[in-house]
N, C-alpha and C positions, 0 to 999 in steps of 0.2 A: 570495398565499395562504400562510399560515403552515404550516410542517410540524409534525408531532407533537412533535419535539424542542424547538422554540422554545416551543410552547404549554406543554409540561411545565416549561420553565425559568421562564416567566412565572408559572405556577401555584406553583412553588417560592418565588418572591419573595413572592407574595401570602400563601402559608401562613407564611412566615417572619415577616411582620408580625403576622399573627393570633396565632401562637404566642409572639411577643414582646410581646403585650399591646396592640398598636395595632389596635383593632377597627372603627373608623369607616372605611368604604371610601373616603370622600372625603379623609380625612387620609392614607390610604395612597397614593392616586394623586397627592396634592399633594406628598408627600415624594419619590415616584418622579420627579415632574416636576422638582423641584429637582436631584436627582442627575443626571438626563438633561441638564439645562442645564449643570451643572458639567462633565460629560463632554464635552458639545458644545463648550464653550469651549476645552477642551484640544485637541480635534480641529481646530478652526479655527486655533488658534495653531500647532499642528504643521504644518498644511497651509501656512500662511504662511511658517513657517521653511523648509520644504522648497523652496518657490518662491523665496525669497530666496537660499538656498544654490545653487540651480541657476542662477540669473541672476547670482550674485555681487554682489547689491545689498542695500540695507537693507530690512527688513521693511516692507511697505506698511501692514499692520494688525497692531498688537501688542496682544494681549489682556492678557497678564500683563506688568507693567512690568519693566524692568531694575532691578537693585538689590536692596535688602533691606527687610524689615519688622521691627518690634520684637516679639520673642516672649518672653512671661513664662514662665520656666522652671518655677516652682513654682505649685501651686494654693493655697498658703498665702497668705492676704491680707497677712500680716506680712512675707513674703519678697518683696523687690522685685527680685530678680536677673532680669536680662533678657539675651537674646542677639540678635544679628542673624541672620535667616534669609532666604535668597533667595526671591523671589516664585515661583520655579519650584516651591517646596514646596507651593504651593496648586493645582498642576495634578493632574488626575485620575491620570495615570500614575505620579506620585510618591506622592500621597495613599494610594493603594490598598495600598502596600507598607509604610506606617508601622505601628507597633504600635497596637493597637486604641484604647487610651486617648489616645495622642498624636493619632491620626487624628480622634477625636471632638472633642478640644480644638481642633485646627486648624480643623476644620469649623465649630464653634460660634463661636469667637472671631475667626476670620480669613477663612475662605472665605465664610461667609454675609454678614458685613459688607462684604466685597469685592464680592459680588453686588449688595448693596443700593446701593452707591455707583455701580454701573454704570447705575442709573436716570438718572443725570445725562447719560448719552450720548444718551438720547432714543429708543433703539430700542424698538419696540413691546413685545417680550418683557421686556427689561431693566426697563422702566418698571413692570411688574407685580411685580418682585422687591423693591420698596422696603420691604415689610413681611414678607419671607420669614424664617422661623425654622426652625431644625433641630428636628425633632419625634421623634427616636429615643429609645427608653426605655433603651438600653444601648449601650456601645461594641461589644459582640459582635454585636448586631443590625445596627448600621450596617456593620460589616465584612462580615457575611454578605450583606447586600443589595447592597452595592457589588460584591462578587466575583461574585454571581449575575448582576447587570446587565452586568458586564464580560465575562461568559462568553457572552452572547447576541451572535451575529454580526449586527450591524445596519449593515453597510457600505453598503448602498444605500438610497435614499429609500423604495422600496416596502416593504422589510422594516421600516424604522423606523416608517413610518406604520401598517403592519398591526399591529406589536407594540403601539403606543400605542392603537390602536382596540380591540385585544383586551383591554388593560388597562381601557379605559373601559367595555367590556362587563361587566367585573367589578363595576363600580359598580351597574349595573342588576341583575345576578344576585344581588348581596348583599342586595337588598331595600330599599336606602335610596337616596335621591336619584336614583331611576330616572327621575323626571320631567324630568331634564336630557337624557334621551336619546330622541330620536325614532327608531323602528326604522330601521335602516340601509336596508332595502329600500324603505321608504316615501320616505325622503329621495332615494334613487337614482331612484325613479319620478318624483318631482317635478322633479328636476334634468333628467332626460331629456325630460320633457314640455316644459320651457322651453328646452332646448338652448342653453345659454350660448354666446356667441361671444367671440373675443379682444377685441372692442371694448366688451364689457359692463363696467359698474361695478356690482358685486353687493353687496347689503346684507342682513344678518339683524339686525333690531333687538332680538332676544331670543336672542342667539347661543349661550348655554350653552357646550357643548364645541366649538362651531363645526362641527358635523356637516354642515350645509348648505354652508358655505363650502369645507370640505375636499372634499366630493363634487363640487362644481362645479369645483374646481381639477383633480381627477383626471379628470373628464369632458373638460375642455379639453385636458389633456395627451394623452388618448386620441384625441380627434377632430380636434385641431388641433396636431399635433406640431411643425409648422413655426413655430408661434408663438414658441417659445423660441429660435429661431435668428434672429429678427428683433429687433434691439436695442431698437427703440421698443416693440414688443409685450412683449418680455421685461421691460423696465422697468415697464410698466403692470401686468403680471402680478404682479410681486414687490412693488410699492410702492403701487399705486393701485386695483387691481381689487377687492380684498376688504375689506369693512367689517363688523365685528360689534360689537354693543353689549350690555353686561350691567351689572348693578349689584352682582354678587357677585364680590369680589376673587379668590376661589378659582377660580370659573369662568373669570375672565379669564386667570389663569395657565394653567389647563388648556387652554382653548381656544386661547390664543396658542401654547403648545407644540405642540398638535395641528397647527396650521398650519405651524410651523417644521419639524416632523418629516415633514410631507407636502411639503416643498420650497418653501414660500412664505416668503421671507426676512423680509418686513417688512409683514405684513398689519396693517391698522388695526383692532386689537381693543382697544376703549376702554371706560372706565367711563362709563356713562350710564344714568340712569333714563329710559327712552325715553318714558314717558307723562307724566313730571313736568316735563321740561325743554323750553324753547322750541326750535324747530327752524329758526330763521331761517338759521343757517349752512349747513345742508345741505338746505334745501327744494329739491326737484327735482334732487337730486344723483345719483340712482341710476337705472340703466336696468333693473335686475332685483332684485326682492325675493323672497327665499325664507325662509319662517319658519313655525314652529309655536310661537307665543308662549304663555306660561302665562296661563290665564284664571282670575284669582284672585277674581273677583266684582265688587265695587264699590270705587271710590275716592272720596274727598271731592273736591268741586269745587275746593277750595283747593289740593289736591295734584296737580291735573291741569293740564297745559300749556294755556294760554289759546288757542293757535292750533289745538289739536285740538277744543276746545269750539266753536270757530267752524265747524268742519266738521259736527259732530254734538253736540248738547247732551245729555250722558249721563254717568253715573258708571260704567257697565259697561265693564270692561276689554276684552271681546271686540269691542265696537263702537269703542272708542277706538283699538285697534290697527289696525282697518281705516282709520280716519281718519288715523292715523299713516302707514300705507303710502301712502295717496294723497298725503299731504304730502311724503313723501320721494322719490316717483317723479317722474322727468322726463316730459314729454309724449312719448308713444310707449313709455314704460316698461311692463314686464310684471311680474305678480306671481303666484306660486303659494303659497298660504298655507292652513294648516289652521285651520278655524273650528268651534266647537261648533254642533250642529244648531240651537240656539235662534236663531242669527244668521239662519238661512234662513227662519224662519217666525214669529219673535217678534212680538207684537202691539203693543208700545209704540210711541210716536211716533218714538223714536230708532231702533228696529229698522227701522221702515218708511222713515225718512229715509235711513239709510245704504244700504239696498237700492235705493231710488229713485236715489240719487246714482250708485251703481255701474252700475245697469242703464240709466239714461236719460242721465246726464251723461258716463259713461265707457263702456267696452265690456266687458261680461261675456262671457267665452268659454266657460267650462265649470264644472259642478258635478259632482264625483266623490264620491259617497256612500261613506264607509268603513264597514266592519263595526264594530260597537260594541266588539269585543274587541281591536282593533288595538293599543291602548295599555295593555292589561292586562299585569301585575297592578297597575299604578299608578293606572289610571283606566278606568272602564267607560263613560265618557260617549260618546255618539254624535257623530261628527264628519264633516266633509267637506273635500275640497280645493276651494278656490275659485280659479279662474284668471281674471284680468281684465287689461285694458290701459288705461292712463291716456291718454285722448284729449282731455278737456275739451270735447268737442263731440259726445258720444254715439257711436253706431256699432254698438250691440248690434242684431243682426238675428236670428240663431238661436243659442240657448244649448244646448250639448251636455251632456246628463245621462248619467252612467254609474252603475250600481248595482253597486259592487264587493261581491261576496259572500264572497270568500276571497282571502287574501294569501299562501298557502303555508304558514301556521302555524295550529295549532289556536287557537280564539278564547276559550279558557279561560285561567286564570292560569298554566298551565304553558307555553303557547305552543310546543308541540311541532311540529317540522318534519313536514309531511304528505307531502313528496316528497323524493327524494334531492337533495343540495345542487346538483347540476348542473342541476336543473329548478326551482330557486327563483329569486326575484328578477325584475325586469322584463326582463332580457335573459339568459335561461337558456342554458346551453351546448348543450342539446339541445331540439329542438322538442317541444312538449307535445301529447299526444293530447287528444281532447275530454273524456275522463274526468279527465285531469290538469288541464285548464283549469278544471274545477269546483273544484279545490283551490288554484289559483293564477291569478287573473284579471289579474295585472300585465302580462304580455306582450300580452294582448289589448287592454288599455287603450292601450298604446303604439301597437299596430298600428292601432286604430280612430282614434286621435288623428291619426295620420299620413295618414288617408284620410277626412277629415271630409265630403267631398262625398257619399260613399256613405251616410253616416249619415242624411241627409235622407230616404232611402227606407225606413228602418227604422220599423216600427210601434211604438206606445208600449207594446206588450206585451213588447218586446225588452229585453235587458239595458242597451242604450244607445239613445238617440234624441235628436232635435232638438226644441226647443220654440221657436216663433216669439216675437218680442218682444211681439206683440199679445196673445198668450195670457197672458203674464206681467203685462202692464199690465191685462188684463181682470179679474185677481183683485182689483184695487183696493188691494192691500197689497204688491205686488211679491213675492209668495210664491215662494221658490226651493227649497222642499222637493220632493224627487224624487217622493214619494208623491202630491203634488198633481196631477202630470201623468202618472204611470205608470198604465197600464191593466192590471188583473189579469185574465188570461184564465181563466175558469172552465170546467173540462172538463164536458161534458154527461154526465150519469149517467142510464142507463135504469133506472127503478124498476118493479117489478111492480105491476099494478093492485091497489088495496086489497082487492078481493074475493078475489083469488088469495092474498094474504098472510093474510087472515082464515081462508080455507079451510085453508091449511097449518097455521095455529096450532091450528085446531079438530081437525085430524087428529092433530097431536102430542099435544094434550090427551087425545084418545080413546085413543091408545097408552099414555099415562101411566096413565090410569084403568084400562085393561085390565090393565096390569102390576101395579097396586096390588091389583086384585081377585084375580089369581093368587097374589100374595104372601100375601094374607089367607087364601086357601084352603089354602095349604101350611102356614101357621102354625096354622090352626084344626084 
């Protein structure tokens, strides 16, 4: 958790960009990402230097080469005078002390080209730097931001990750590009429902800022701390466990840096149009899918991967993503994904086909209906979390339905916290009262999910209940909307007999008439 001082320092950085004329929040976070990468390169190099000096050996990993580079002294195109400068001048700890104009020149003409050449090394994050460009409006702004960043104490992984998450939160609060951010508490709920293990291989085919992958990594560190002491599991965690795909280069850079700052060294965060490309290379590759993909409407058949069309013939992205998840999951794999309500009850053949496949050919575990304001102010569409297991042999018996009515925040555009911070999220620091549960259902969802046997006893008037497979099949459309099965309990109201009501009305009319007569007498 960030303290007030660090939050204030991050706010100063953000305000410096805005006052310096950089108003696009996505551009701001992109430039901060570049600077954090440059700073991190120096930290790695410094660590390797210290290790080599302590052991009296050569550096195992050298980021900045030995020797010099050619530096053009003058900005005048006619002046060709150059000097040799050491590569150490490109390191953060030296850059920050140069004069402002020299610093900007070194950054633009040498540091950024140096970063772009690092893509050849093949590391996940360096690969996304191949088209990186300095986007500062003035040398003074660059100097100010670098010094503010340098002043934030980010010595440990937790603080680095929290600082970056706080910065990403600025994208949403700025009112632009918020669609890239699923609310943190909803992500945490979905991760805890799925409870990843050190053996999992996790994928988000619409990764954005990699929120699901980051949270899964933090959950594993919390619940399986021994994992990072096991060489094999540690190797899997840093290099093979996490896979995120996106087709926005800016998102790839931001998401990849998010993983790095949360301590995952080499996550597979790669460019891919998940719905357009064939998936032969990674069919059945993942044991856990966590996703909230963008539902953009319809695609042309020609622009859609043919292997997805074989699962379900449709142009609708929400159905194609479900086909994609089934394609990517290995047998026995699990998925927790956000879907728009239309997926649950849509009447087209494609809607019914995908529901039939999940219900009858796979194993549908749960439908958690979300309040329609969860994704405000960016979208007011009603959604649900769908949880299912790929079996290829059926297995659906009872499907758990939960009607989430509150997530701890107001459901209007302001999304104001309804409870103190220690009582928010799926695992609050303090136990909630019944009155507080009405404002935050997330802990209750986790508790009931962990005791599903008892859910079979609940009536369909309750907030959660089980629906047998036979009832879903009986609809003929494999309808999965909660309202189809929920029974609304109507309270019995005792009304007076009509004769008594009429008598009371006549008595009131008589009183009114009598009052009017008295008033006329007084006026007359």
